[in-house]
C-alpha positions as CSV (number, residue, x, y, z in Angstrom):
1,M,9.4,0.9,-30.1
2,H,9.9,-2.8,-30.9
3,K,10.8,-4.9,-27.9
4,T,12.8,-8.1,-28.4
5,N,12.2,-10.4,-25.5
6,N,10.3,-8.2,-23.1
7,I,10.0,-10.6,-20.3
8,M,11.1,-9.0,-17.1
9,I,8.8,-7.5,-14.4
10,I,10.2,-4.8,-12.2
11,V,9.0,-4.5,-8.6
12,T,10.3,-1.5,-6.6
13,G,10.0,-1.6,-2.8
14,A,10.3,-5.3,-3.3
15,A,11.6,-6.0,0.2
16,G,8.8,-4.0,1.8
17,F,5.4,-5.1,2.9
18,I,3.2,-4.9,-0.2
19,G,6.1,-5.3,-2.6
20,S,7.2,-8.6,-1.1
21,C,3.7,-10.0,-1.1
22,L,3.4,-9.1,-4.8
23,V,6.7,-10.9,-5.5
24,G,5.3,-14.0,-3.6
25,R,2.1,-13.9,-5.6
26,L,4.0,-13.5,-8.9
27,N,6.0,-16.5,-8.0
28,E,2.7,-18.5,-7.5
29,E,1.8,-17.5,-11.0
30,G,5.1,-19.0,-12.2
31,R,6.8,-15.6,-12.7
32,T,10.5,-15.7,-11.6
33,D,11.8,-13.2,-14.2
34,L,11.6,-10.5,-11.6
35,I,14.0,-7.6,-11.0
36,L,13.7,-6.5,-7.4
37,V,14.6,-2.9,-6.5
38,D,14.9,-1.5,-3.0
39,D,17.4,-0.3,-0.4
40,F,18.5,-3.8,0.7
41,S,20.6,-2.6,3.6
42,K,18.0,-3.5,6.3
43,P,18.2,-7.2,7.3
44,E,14.8,-7.3,8.9
45,K,13.2,-6.2,5.6
46,N,15.1,-8.8,3.6
47,M,13.5,-11.5,5.6
48,N,10.4,-10.8,3.5
49,L,12.3,-12.2,0.5
50,L,13.4,-15.5,1.9
51,G,12.3,-18.3,-0.3
52,K,11.2,-16.0,-3.2
53,N,12.4,-16.6,-6.7
54,F,13.7,-13.7,-8.8
55,R,16.4,-12.9,-11.4
56,Q,18.2,-10.0,-9.7
57,R,18.2,-7.5,-6.8
58,I,19.3,-4.0,-7.7
59,D,19.9,-1.2,-5.2
60,R,17.5,1.7,-5.9
61,K,20.4,4.1,-6.4
62,E,21.7,2.0,-9.3
63,F,18.4,1.1,-10.8
64,F,17.9,3.9,-13.4
65,K,21.3,3.2,-15.0
66,W,20.3,-0.5,-15.2
67,F,16.9,0.4,-16.6
68,E,18.4,2.5,-19.5
69,K,20.6,-0.5,-20.5
70,N,17.9,-3.2,-20.2
71,H,14.7,-1.4,-21.2
72,T,14.1,-3.6,-24.2
73,E,13.6,-6.6,-21.9
74,I,11.2,-4.9,-19.5
75,D,7.6,-6.0,-19.7
76,F,6.0,-4.1,-16.8
77,V,6.9,-1.9,-13.8
78,F,5.2,-2.1,-10.4
79,H,6.5,1.0,-8.6
80,I,5.5,0.2,-5.0
81,G,8.7,1.6,-3.3
82,A,8.2,4.8,-1.2
83,R,9.0,6.4,2.1
84,T,5.7,5.7,4.0
85,D,6.4,7.1,7.4
86,T,3.5,9.5,8.2
87,T,5.4,10.8,11.2
88,E,8.5,11.9,9.2
89,F,8.4,15.6,8.7
90,D,11.5,16.2,6.6
91,V,10.0,17.2,3.2
92,K,13.4,16.7,1.5
93,V,13.2,13.0,2.2
94,F,9.8,12.7,0.5
95,D,10.9,14.9,-2.4
96,R,13.8,12.7,-3.1
97,L,12.3,9.2,-2.5
98,N,8.6,9.7,-3.4
99,L,8.3,12.6,-5.8
100,N,11.5,12.9,-7.8
101,Y,12.2,9.1,-7.9
102,S,8.7,8.5,-9.2
103,K,9.0,11.3,-11.8
104,K,12.1,9.6,-13.2
105,M,10.3,6.3,-13.2
106,W,7.4,7.8,-15.1
107,E,9.7,9.4,-17.7
108,L,11.5,6.2,-18.4
109,C,8.3,4.2,-18.7
110,S,6.9,6.9,-21.1
111,D,10.1,7.1,-23.2
112,Y,10.3,3.3,-23.6
113,Q,6.6,2.7,-23.6
114,I,6.4,0.3,-20.6
115,P,3.2,0.0,-18.6
116,L,3.3,1.2,-15.0
117,I,1.4,0.7,-11.8
118,Y,2.5,3.0,-8.9
119,A,1.5,3.3,-5.3
120,S,-0.4,6.4,-4.4
121,S,-2.2,6.6,-1.1
122,A,-5.5,7.4,0.6
123,A,-3.4,9.8,2.7
124,T,-3.9,12.1,-0.2
125,Y,-7.6,12.6,0.9
126,G,-6.6,14.4,4.1
127,M,-9.6,14.7,6.4
128,G,-11.9,13.6,3.7
129,E,-13.5,17.0,3.3
130,L,-14.0,16.3,-0.4
131,G,-15.0,12.7,0.1
132,Y,-13.1,9.6,-1.0
133,K,-13.9,9.4,-4.7
134,D,-11.0,8.7,-7.0
135,S,-12.0,11.4,-9.4
136,H,-9.2,13.3,-11.2
137,E,-11.2,16.5,-10.8
138,I,-10.5,16.8,-7.0
139,V,-6.8,16.0,-7.0
140,K,-5.7,19.6,-7.1
141,K,-8.0,20.6,-4.3
142,L,-7.0,17.8,-1.8
143,K,-5.3,18.8,1.5
144,P,-3.2,15.9,2.8
145,L,-2.4,16.0,6.6
146,N,1.3,15.3,6.5
147,P,4.4,15.5,4.2
148,Y,3.9,11.8,3.2
149,G,0.4,12.4,1.9
150,E,1.6,15.7,0.3
151,S,4.3,13.8,-1.6
152,K,1.8,11.3,-2.9
153,N,-0.7,13.9,-4.0
154,N,2.1,16.1,-5.6
155,F,3.1,13.1,-7.7
156,D,-0.6,12.4,-8.7
157,K,-1.0,16.1,-9.7
158,W,2.2,16.0,-11.7
159,V,1.2,12.8,-13.5
160,L,-2.2,14.2,-14.5
161,G,-0.4,17.1,-16.2
162,Q,1.9,14.9,-18.3
163,E,1.2,14.7,-22.0
164,K,3.8,12.0,-22.5
165,Q,2.6,8.8,-20.8
166,P,3.3,5.0,-20.5
167,P,1.0,2.9,-22.8
168,F,-1.2,2.4,-19.8
169,W,-0.8,3.3,-16.1
170,Y,-2.6,3.1,-12.8
171,G,-1.9,5.1,-9.6
172,L,-3.4,3.1,-6.7
173,K,-4.7,5.0,-3.7
174,F,-4.1,2.3,-1.0
175,F,-6.3,2.6,2.1
176,N,-5.4,0.8,5.4
177,V,-3.5,-2.2,4.1
178,Y,-2.8,-5.0,6.6
179,G,-1.4,-8.5,6.4
180,P,1.8,-10.6,6.3
181,N,5.3,-9.2,5.8
182,E,4.9,-6.0,7.8
183,Y,7.0,-7.1,10.8
184,H,9.7,-4.5,9.9
185,K,7.4,-1.5,9.9
186,G,7.5,-0.7,13.6
187,R,5.1,2.1,14.6
188,M,3.8,2.3,11.0
189,A,2.6,-1.4,11.0
190,S,-1.1,-2.1,11.0
191,V,-3.2,-1.9,14.1
192,I,-3.8,-5.7,13.7
193,L,0.0,-6.4,14.2
194,H,0.1,-4.1,17.2
195,A,-3.1,-5.6,18.7
196,F,-1.7,-9.1,18.2
197,G,1.5,-8.1,20.1
198,Q,-0.5,-6.5,22.9
199,I,-2.7,-9.5,23.4
200,R,0.3,-11.9,23.4
201,H,2.2,-9.8,26.0
202,K,-0.5,-8.2,28.1
203,G,-3.7,-10.1,27.4
204,K,-5.5,-6.9,26.3
205,V,-5.7,-4.3,23.5
206,K,-5.4,-0.6,23.9
207,L,-7.4,1.6,21.5
208,F,-7.6,5.4,21.1
209,R,-10.4,7.1,22.9
210,S,-12.6,9.2,20.7
211,H,-12.1,13.0,21.1
212,N,-15.0,13.7,18.7
213,P,-18.5,13.8,20.1
214,D,-19.9,12.2,17.0
215,F,-18.1,9.0,17.6
216,E,-18.1,6.6,20.6
217,D,-14.8,5.2,21.9
218,G,-13.4,2.6,19.4
219,K,-16.1,3.4,16.8
220,Q,-13.7,5.4,14.7
221,L,-13.9,4.0,11.2
222,R,-11.3,3.0,8.6
223,D,-11.3,1.1,5.3
224,F,-9.1,-1.9,6.2
225,V,-8.0,-3.9,3.1
226,Y,-6.1,-7.2,3.2
227,V,-2.8,-7.2,1.3
228,K,-3.7,-10.3,-0.6
229,D,-6.7,-8.5,-2.2
230,V,-4.4,-5.5,-3.0
231,V,-2.1,-7.8,-4.9
232,E,-5.0,-9.4,-6.8
233,V,-6.1,-6.0,-8.0
234,M,-2.6,-5.1,-9.2
235,L,-2.4,-8.4,-11.2
236,Y,-5.8,-7.8,-12.6
237,L,-5.0,-4.2,-13.8
238,K,-1.7,-5.4,-15.3
239,E,-3.7,-7.7,-17.6
240,Y,-6.7,-5.2,-18.1
241,G,-4.4,-2.6,-19.7
242,K,-6.9,0.2,-20.5
243,D,-8.7,3.1,-18.7
244,S,-5.5,4.5,-17.2
245,G,-5.8,6.7,-14.1
246,L,-6.0,7.0,-10.4
247,Y,-7.9,4.2,-8.6
248,N,-8.9,3.7,-5.0
249,L,-7.9,0.4,-3.4
250,G,-9.8,-0.3,-0.3
251,T,-12.8,-2.6,0.3
252,G,-15.5,0.1,0.0
253,K,-16.7,-0.8,3.5
254,A,-15.5,1.1,6.6
255,R,-15.1,-0.9,9.8
256,T,-14.5,0.2,13.4
257,F,-11.4,-0.3,15.5
258,L,-13.6,-2.2,17.9
259,D,-14.5,-4.6,15.1
260,L,-10.8,-5.0,14.4
261,A,-9.8,-5.7,18.1
262,N,-12.7,-8.2,18.5
263,A,-11.7,-10.0,15.3
264,T,-8.1,-10.3,16.5
265,F,-9.3,-11.8,19.9
266,S,-11.6,-14.1,18.0
267,A,-8.8,-15.3,15.7
268,L,-6.9,-16.2,18.9
269,E,-10.0,-17.8,20.5
270,L,-9.8,-15.4,23.4
271,T,-12.4,-13.2,25.2
272,P,-11.9,-9.5,24.3
273,K,-10.3,-7.2,26.8
274,I,-10.1,-3.7,25.5
275,E,-8.8,-0.5,27.2
276,F,-9.1,3.0,25.9
277,I,-6.3,5.5,26.1
278,D,-6.1,9.2,25.0
279,T,-5.1,9.8,21.4
280,P,-1.6,11.4,21.6
281,E,-1.6,15.2,21.5
282,D,0.8,15.3,18.5
283,I,-1.6,13.5,16.2
284,R,-5.0,14.4,17.7
285,D,-5.8,17.4,15.4
286,K,-4.9,15.3,12.3
287,Y,-6.7,12.1,13.4
288,Q,-9.2,10.8,10.9
289,Y,-12.5,9.5,12.3
290,F,-13.8,8.0,9.0
291,T,-12.2,6.8,5.7
292,E,-14.0,4.6,3.1
293,A,-12.9,4.0,-0.4
294,D,-15.4,4.7,-3.2
295,M,-14.7,1.5,-5.3
296,S,-17.1,2.2,-8.2
297,K,-14.4,3.2,-10.6
298,L,-12.5,-0.1,-10.2
299,K,-15.8,-2.1,-10.4
300,S,-16.7,-0.2,-13.6
301,T,-13.7,-1.9,-15.3
302,G,-15.3,-5.3,-14.7
303,Y,-13.4,-6.2,-11.6
304,K,-15.6,-8.8,-9.9
305,D,-13.7,-10.4,-7.1
306,D,-15.1,-9.9,-3.6
307,F,-12.9,-8.2,-1.0
308,T,-12.0,-10.3,2.0
309,S,-14.0,-9.3,5.1
310,L,-12.2,-7.9,8.1
311,E,-12.9,-11.1,10.1
312,E,-11.7,-13.4,7.4
313,G,-8.6,-11.3,6.7
314,I,-7.6,-11.0,10.3
315,G,-8.3,-14.8,10.8
316,D,-6.0,-15.7,8.0
317,Y,-3.3,-13.2,9.0
318,V,-3.3,-14.2,12.7
319,R,-3.6,-18.0,12.3
320,N,-1.4,-18.5,9.2
321,F,1.3,-15.8,9.7
322,L,1.5,-13.9,13.0
323,F,1.0,-16.9,15.2
324,G,4.2,-18.6,13.9
325,G,6.0,-15.5,12.8
326,K,5.6,-16.7,9.2
327,Y,6.1,-14.7,6.0
328,Y,4.1,-14.7,2.8
């Protein structure tokens, strides 16, 4: 299909955490021909877009109609928008916002041959029984721990069964992303944001006690990845344009919550004060003690940038954003 002046980039979830950082980074690249899609009814989320340059904001409910009319001008779609609350248990919400909305996006990008990057999640891996390798072979066997993870895995499964595809596409399995523009996320914000708030108000950080004899308190491990690195990978893949598929997006190096708390105190130049509390009963049986992205697939494409260390990432986040309540 011949495109005339295919110049616009779509970003869904544009007022959210990762989406708004992507918009900011695209602006730094000189891209202002951006169409931002989201539910813009929440003022605290819209703060993420202050000072950003873009062509138009479109409510997510109106977007597909707009897409059909303007598809000849669309260059690329970043579909980052999703319901991300892991404590939401109404499957209908996820079916509507994560599964069916994403299917429609895929179908349009396939019909009009527009490349697509979409947000999957490391929540698809469940307890990690099958490891954390982004192989297409294991997708059908994965057992996510909550409806959010289920919705992401259901879409991945559906995608892998589609004969009709965009010219190239990537489903990115985000691990524990942290960084600026997550103020609006409440309970679902990163542990770093919560730790910062606790230190400012109480002078100490509370971490979950371990209820697993194989792990000491605070030694539970996660793959924490800085949002700026996540955005760089997305921009790289947009230009790379081959080897479509599902890709992990973490650092490839698991770190402890104790490391995280210590790094947050260090960024504030304070002596660590850490208290351990019981993991809440309602999440205890679904609590992951270890996650770590296998990053060999992304590296095999030639991606060479180093990922920001936890200490550097937290230092930048705390000093340049959290400390003054600033946005990226």
